[in-house]
C-alpha atoms as one frame of an Amber mdcrd trajectory, in Angstrom:
protein
  19.087  11.859  -9.718  15.597  13.403  -8.448  13.528  10.946 -10.684  15.122
   7.713  -8.091  14.274   9.664  -5.278  10.728  10.857  -6.751  10.516   7.092
  -7.424  11.197   5.545  -4.338   8.854   7.988  -2.328   5.899   7.618  -4.413
   6.384   3.999  -4.448   7.019   3.708  -1.417   5.117   5.976   0.958   1.635
   4.764  -0.238   2.207   1.413   1.170   4.461   2.592   4.597   1.649   5.050
   4.975  -0.516   3.256   7.882   3.079   2.448   9.414   4.082   6.129   8.941
   5.535   6.966  12.584   7.432  10.142  13.360  10.759   9.249  12.722  10.040
   7.818   8.821   8.164  11.115   8.302  11.014  13.074   9.299  13.543  11.066
   7.446  11.712  11.093   4.128  11.153  14.946   4.295  14.879  15.443   5.081
  15.708  12.924   2.047  13.539  15.028  -0.443  15.346  18.115   0.671  18.383
  17.243   0.332  18.123  15.967  -2.730  16.577  18.959  -4.291  19.237  21.124
  -3.045  22.042  18.757  -4.235  19.924  18.969  -7.280  19.851  22.840  -7.457
  23.531  23.044  -6.589  24.804  21.005  -9.393  22.371  22.792 -11.861  23.723
  26.027 -10.368  27.628  24.912 -11.020  27.003  23.638 -14.498  24.779  26.347
 -16.156  22.687  27.713 -14.016  19.407  27.273 -11.653  16.590  27.079 -14.413
  14.757  30.534 -14.539  11.111  29.016 -14.190  12.068  28.656 -10.446  11.401
  32.680 -10.243   8.913  32.704 -12.845   5.543  34.350 -11.760   3.639  30.877
 -11.246   6.354  29.560  -8.933   6.360  33.220  -7.152   2.863  32.276  -5.829
   3.775  29.103  -4.933   6.442  30.268  -2.721   4.339  32.549  -1.398   2.464
  30.158  -0.194   4.665  28.229   1.128   6.234  31.565   3.032   2.343  32.294
   4.396   1.982  28.799   5.338   5.592  28.485   7.001   4.502  32.233   8.917
   1.074  30.484   9.897   2.932  27.547  11.724   5.794  29.858  13.402   2.654
  32.065  15.148   0.696  28.945  15.492   0.084  28.085  19.605   0.268  24.721
  18.340   3.475  24.883  16.431   4.973  22.046  19.300   2.691  19.755  18.186
   2.561  20.336  14.101   5.397  21.799  13.059   6.452  17.827  11.831   3.333
  17.843   9.770   4.227  21.066   8.394   6.979  19.313   6.838   4.867  16.793
   5.035   3.259  20.019   3.003   6.626  21.339   2.366   7.874  17.789   1.061
   4.848  17.888  -1.253   5.447  21.813  -2.583   9.152  20.331  -3.554   7.943
  17.564  -5.344   5.697  19.783  -7.027   8.200  22.335  -8.070  11.046  20.224
  -8.816   8.947  17.141 -11.364   8.616  19.713 -13.327  12.571  19.769 -14.074
  12.200  15.998 -15.225  12.577  15.145 -18.834  10.368  11.843 -20.230  12.115
   9.402 -19.532  12.794  10.507 -16.018   8.809  11.262 -15.482   8.127   8.081
 -16.832  10.501   6.542 -14.596   8.523   8.221 -11.760   5.224   6.925 -12.763
   6.242   3.649 -13.148   7.486   3.367  -9.629   3.899   5.244  -8.822   2.648
   2.640 -10.520   3.966  -0.495  -9.340   3.735   1.067  -5.905  -0.249   0.833
  -6.657   0.257  -2.956  -7.355   1.719  -3.120  -3.837  -1.000  -1.385  -1.893
  -3.240  -3.834  -4.319  -1.281  -7.058  -2.619  -1.557  -5.568   1.084  -4.946
  -4.823   1.030  -5.512  -8.593  -0.163  -3.198  -9.927   2.624  -5.279  -7.735
   4.882  -8.658  -8.933   3.756  -7.708 -12.197   4.008  -4.952 -13.253   5.669
  -4.796 -10.882   8.521  -8.285  -9.930   8.855  -7.859  -6.931   9.561  -8.435
  -4.766   6.173 -11.701  -2.605   7.533  -9.838  -1.952  10.777  -6.556  -0.986
   9.470  -6.442  -0.194   5.441  -3.574   0.670   3.755  -3.555   4.425   4.214
  -4.692   4.186   6.887  -8.632   5.126   6.137 -11.029   3.465   3.690 -11.666
   6.610   2.343  -8.154   8.147   2.080  -7.278   4.058  -0.321 -10.204   5.245
  -2.175  -9.188   8.573  -3.525  -5.714   7.065  -4.125  -6.927   4.733  -6.252
  -9.219   7.036  -7.734  -6.089   8.994  -8.636  -4.135   5.999  -9.698  -6.553
   5.025 -12.296  -6.516   7.574 -15.284  -2.631   7.466 -14.700  -2.819   3.783
 -15.210  -4.981   4.015 -18.352  -2.411   6.353 -20.037  -0.504   2.937 -20.275
  -2.984  -0.104 -21.946  -0.241  -2.512 -20.542  -1.174  -1.236 -16.629  -5.126
  -1.844 -18.226  -5.108  -4.627 -15.069  -4.082  -2.537 -12.919  -6.854  -0.016
 -13.185  -9.115  -2.860 -13.293  -7.390  -3.627  -9.870  -8.345   0.556  -8.612
 -11.501  -0.032  -9.819 -11.712  -2.867  -7.231 -10.375  -1.341  -4.137 -12.622
   1.716  -4.802 -15.442  -0.191  -5.143 -13.769  -2.807  -2.327 -14.282   0.265
  -0.066 -17.397   1.586  -0.342 -15.974   5.153  -0.330 -18.898   7.494  -0.810
 -16.556  10.509  -1.630 -14.610   8.077  -3.933 -17.865   8.446  -6.004 -18.503
  11.869  -5.491 -15.259  12.185  -7.266 -15.149   9.649  -9.876 -18.587  11.127
 -11.099 -17.137  14.931 -10.902 -13.944  13.902 -13.152 -16.615  11.652 -15.910
 -18.565  15.065 -15.739 -15.850  17.392 -16.549 -15.129  14.863 -19.316 -18.325
  15.036 -20.555 -18.809  18.534 -20.639 -15.465  19.701 -21.990 -16.011  17.682
 -25.310 -16.739  19.133 -28.529 -19.668  21.440 -29.090 -20.730  18.279 -31.303
 -20.454  15.534 -28.949 -21.969  17.630 -25.726 -24.854  17.765 -27.475 -24.623
  14.275 -28.221 -23.891  13.594 -24.750 -26.804  15.025 -22.417 -27.799  12.231
 -21.206 -24.844  11.276 -19.915 -25.051  14.311 -17.979 -28.650  13.822 -16.368
 -27.601  10.553 -15.924 -24.610  11.439 -13.641 -26.193  14.582 -11.977 -28.869
  11.638 -10.865 -26.697   9.578  -9.673 -24.481  12.472  -7.560 -28.225  13.083
  -6.386 -28.175   9.712  -5.143 -24.829   8.937  -3.878 -25.870  11.817  -1.746
 -28.960  10.493  -0.775 -27.517   7.389   0.452 -25.165   9.351   2.494 -25.574
   7.695   6.255 -27.118  10.627   8.590 -24.746  10.358  10.937 -22.122  10.588
   9.039 -23.247  13.782   7.231 -24.397  15.181  11.022 -20.420  14.517  12.086
 -19.406  16.582   8.815 -21.792  19.293   9.683 -19.684  19.579  13.254 -16.008
  19.203  11.725 -16.822  22.032   8.811 -18.210  24.132  11.773 -15.411  23.223
  13.756 -12.857  24.748  10.762 -14.965  27.341  10.234 -14.948  29.041  13.486
 -11.206  28.529  13.893 -10.948  30.310  10.598 -13.013  33.262  12.278 -10.807
  33.157  15.386  -7.697  33.414  13.402  -8.580  34.677   9.830  -5.383  35.727
   8.996  -2.561  33.583  10.642  -4.273  30.526  11.436  -3.168  27.788  13.255
  -0.789  26.131  11.865  -0.903  23.226   9.270  -2.024  20.002  10.914  -3.453
  22.012  14.090  -7.541  21.106  12.971  -6.767  17.682  14.679  -5.411  19.613
  18.515  -7.244  22.354  18.179 -10.983  21.337  17.115 -12.317  19.564  20.315
 -12.131  22.797  21.617 -14.284  24.696  19.076 -17.324  22.191  18.838 -20.621
  23.225  20.634 -21.962  22.470  23.555 -24.563  19.842  22.660 -23.399  19.115
  19.237 -22.222  16.072  17.284 -19.224  14.859  19.198 -17.273  12.043  17.266
 -13.625  13.001  17.336 -12.112  13.409  13.669  -8.424  14.584  13.326  -9.544
  15.813   9.845 -12.117  18.452   8.759 -13.442  16.299   5.849 -13.293  19.522
   4.029  -9.827  20.173   2.538 -10.401  23.530   1.644 -12.015  24.376   4.696
  -9.100  22.673   7.134  -6.573  24.647   4.723  -8.182  28.101   5.547  -8.570
  27.290   9.046  -5.244  26.069   9.571  -2.317  28.416   7.143  -4.983  31.032
   7.269  -6.752  33.201   4.479  -3.119  34.598   2.582  -1.511  31.060   2.452
  -5.088  29.436   1.595  -5.570  32.138  -1.600  -2.148  31.484  -2.969  -2.101
  28.032  -2.927  -5.662  27.363  -3.984  -4.656  29.392  -7.142  -1.557  27.572
  -7.814  -3.592  24.260  -7.657  -6.544  25.948 -10.097  -4.066  26.952 -12.396
  -1.760  24.174 -12.519  -5.387  21.927 -13.151  -6.182  23.991 -16.188  -2.499
  23.465 -17.454  -2.655  19.621 -17.554  -3.624  17.708 -20.312  -3.856  13.836
 -20.781  -5.923  11.484 -18.086  -4.274  12.779 -15.154  -6.109  16.112 -15.343
  -8.867  14.093 -14.551  -7.051  12.319 -11.440  -6.995  15.683 -10.473  -9.836
  17.285 -10.797 -11.125  13.933  -8.820  -9.338  14.807  -5.890 -10.260  18.416
  -5.663 -13.998  17.269  -5.775 -13.285  14.154  -3.428 -12.169  16.847  -1.146
 -15.117  18.795  -0.093 -16.732  15.609   1.634 -13.295  13.827   2.585  -9.922
  14.733   4.030  -7.593  12.393   1.701  -5.235  15.099   0.518  -4.209  15.960
   4.505  -2.740  12.184   3.978   0.829  12.684   3.215   1.151   9.369   0.452
  -2.145  11.126  -1.325  -1.159  14.317  -0.953   2.750  13.850  -2.327   1.009
  11.852  -5.136  -1.135  14.642  -6.027   1.389  17.046  -6.276   3.415  14.808
  -8.825   0.618  14.957 -10.871   0.177  18.924 -10.888   3.477  19.145 -12.373
   3.987  20.101 -15.864   7.117  20.038 -17.545   8.529  23.602 -17.186  11.106
  26.171 -19.440  14.702  25.142 -19.053  16.463  28.300 -20.108  18.603  28.791
 -17.291  19.228  31.902 -15.072  22.690  33.642 -15.294  25.209  31.595 -13.411
  25.465  32.835  -9.660  28.982  34.393  -8.871  31.410  31.889  -6.845  30.960
  33.576  -3.999  27.282  33.622  -4.445  27.116  30.130  -4.616  29.650  29.541
  -1.436  27.116  31.519   0.374  24.190  29.956  -0.648  25.682  26.096  -0.218
  26.520  27.643   3.670  22.928  28.715   4.238  21.851  25.575   3.128  23.982
  23.635   5.439  23.185  25.984   7.880  19.219  25.011   7.340  19.979  20.918
   7.133  21.946  20.996  10.612  18.973  23.393  12.425  16.542  20.961  11.107
  18.474  17.757  12.056  18.975  19.459  15.583  15.336  20.040  15.967  14.525
  16.842  14.551  17.060  15.375  17.207  14.662  17.264  19.876  11.979  16.174
  19.147  12.588  12.348  18.975  14.072  13.312  22.524  10.993  14.902  23.690
   8.456  11.654  22.243  11.145   9.201  24.622  10.810  11.441  27.169   7.122
  11.238  27.184   7.357   7.576  27.197   9.206   7.135  30.174   6.863   9.383
  32.156   4.153   7.969  30.707   5.988   4.350  32.053   6.585   6.150  35.364
   3.007   7.159  35.689   1.409   3.874  35.637   3.750   2.560  38.080   2.384
   5.699  40.309   5.456   7.078  40.165   4.430  10.677  39.500   7.924  12.398
  40.520   9.576  10.025  38.213   6.736  11.301  35.635   8.079  14.956  36.739
  11.614  14.549  36.027  11.211  12.750  32.618   9.837  15.503  31.388  11.810
  18.238  33.343  14.296  19.116  30.118  11.314  19.730  28.240   9.557  22.395
  30.657  12.272  24.649  30.104  10.860  26.985  27.959  10.901  26.191  24.363
   8.806  24.043  21.409   7.579  21.422  24.076   7.139  23.253  26.815   2.788
  23.802  26.512   2.795  19.819  25.179   4.899  18.743  28.489   2.538  20.603
  30.994  -0.630  19.349  29.114   0.883  15.780  29.386   2.141  16.078  32.946
  -1.620  17.792  34.366  -3.170  14.673  32.332  -0.614  12.399  34.392  -1.486
  14.000  37.671  -5.412  13.750  37.577  -4.986  10.402  40.060  -2.651  12.084
  42.653  -3.644  11.317  45.751  -0.424  13.189  48.003  -2.398  16.156  47.383
  -6.153  18.255  47.644  -8.096  16.216  44.851  -6.628  18.279  41.270  -4.217
  20.723  43.001  -1.366  19.400  40.984  -3.011  18.849  38.061  -5.061  22.263
  37.734  -0.988  23.736  38.212  -0.050  22.513  35.448  -3.043  23.037  32.780
  -3.277  26.430  33.856   0.138  26.962  33.353   0.100  24.663  29.874  -2.915
  27.711  29.464  -0.181  30.959  29.781   1.545  28.754  26.700  -1.508  28.254
  24.340  -5.141  30.106  25.273  -6.491  27.575  22.756  -5.299  24.391  24.283
  -8.556  21.693  24.613  -6.995  19.421  26.593  -6.168  21.841  29.407  -9.731
  23.644  29.378 -11.214  20.089  29.335  -8.601  19.091  32.215  -9.428  22.600
  34.246 -13.027  22.218  33.706 -13.490  18.405  35.184 -11.434  19.636  38.567
 -13.485  22.576  39.154 -16.554  20.791  38.306 -16.214  19.165  42.348 -17.790
  20.303  45.023 -16.706  23.780  46.953 -15.217  25.074  43.563 -17.339  27.022
  41.626 -16.175  30.076  41.974 -13.073  28.786  40.346 -15.710  26.911  37.468
 -17.357  30.249  36.759 -13.811  32.204  36.389 -12.903  29.239  34.142 -15.756
  29.546  32.010 -15.597  33.331  31.372 -11.949  33.395  30.796 -12.715  30.894
  28.205 -15.683  32.918  26.480 -12.789  35.688  25.997 -10.837  33.305  24.073
 -13.581  31.365  22.130 -15.347  34.559  21.378
């Protein structure tokens, strides 16, 4: 059962990534969770859950999941990012439960993933030669993310000689995207391969290591100055985020919402929804304890891997130093599948009937709570669209009415206040910015780190006659962003 679910997700998610809207994300997340819960219930009933679920390596993974969830619950941006945490949780489920697939089942999932790669390649061809939008909206949303996907698929295809044409297609994608990050990733994987060869072979391949080093220097040399400047700014922003909340973090996937508030004045200000360094981004979003638990787990899993899949993982980790490919759900899920290794099948003691019933009841409550949250989220999205339509027709009272249910204390109050603040900036029925400032000030009470509220208030208070308010705003900002 699990193999079919994983085959479906890993086969289709990369092709769907460019249209990966919120309902689709939620559907895939809940489908994975339900499948894993059903599998666990059946295994517990038949002969007991696998003991490996509670083994020492898995405990650190569960700790990473729990700490990351705690960071989300404590996040000032939880209303914006809790759905994104589900993508991380789905990857962890794939990582854990894929280790219980037998050889035949794993082969089925790998075949589906490789078929999905052909689908991605076909989409790239259609976009390049028919739709003419390959560079604007490539598969997996970004050329660098597409290149990382191709780099991860490449060794997997080489393991099966019948799939060498697919390896060639992935190589074409890497060259086509002109991704410097992918070039560095490939060089890192090749360098590790050369360095890990037997002692006698390493001596004979010193020239190869030297060539790889020279190539790496060349790649870094041709890195465009504006791209490097942007990365330095994004990395600095992520580091400042970490320093602001080193233990709790800001919540998984919060960088895109928080980074504008951490950009220094006068810095390179190209906006990015990712930090372009997976390690810094994860650290800033989840806090130090969660980052340590997660990266120790990841590097231990990579070290334990065998076969060509190991080089896919090494390439992905090297790519993550310069780019954000693992922040893209489809890439992250493939990465987590490749991380998994066969686990011991010893069964733990079968739970009693009462304990099993309690576990099923808790699982049912969890799914019900998540589904209720999903419905609430989709309701908020619909309310936001209605508010935008009303505001575009200069009907601000209509926009306020559309969002009134979301202004109650809860998950989406802060987002609703920020949206109304933005929509009210053009209100001419009150003193300039008065209504908007009131909404933004309330939004800051919900989330003192919200860049939209700080930016909106700075714009409003910059008007003549509001110098005292502007000075007070700047003083309050310095107290928050120390």
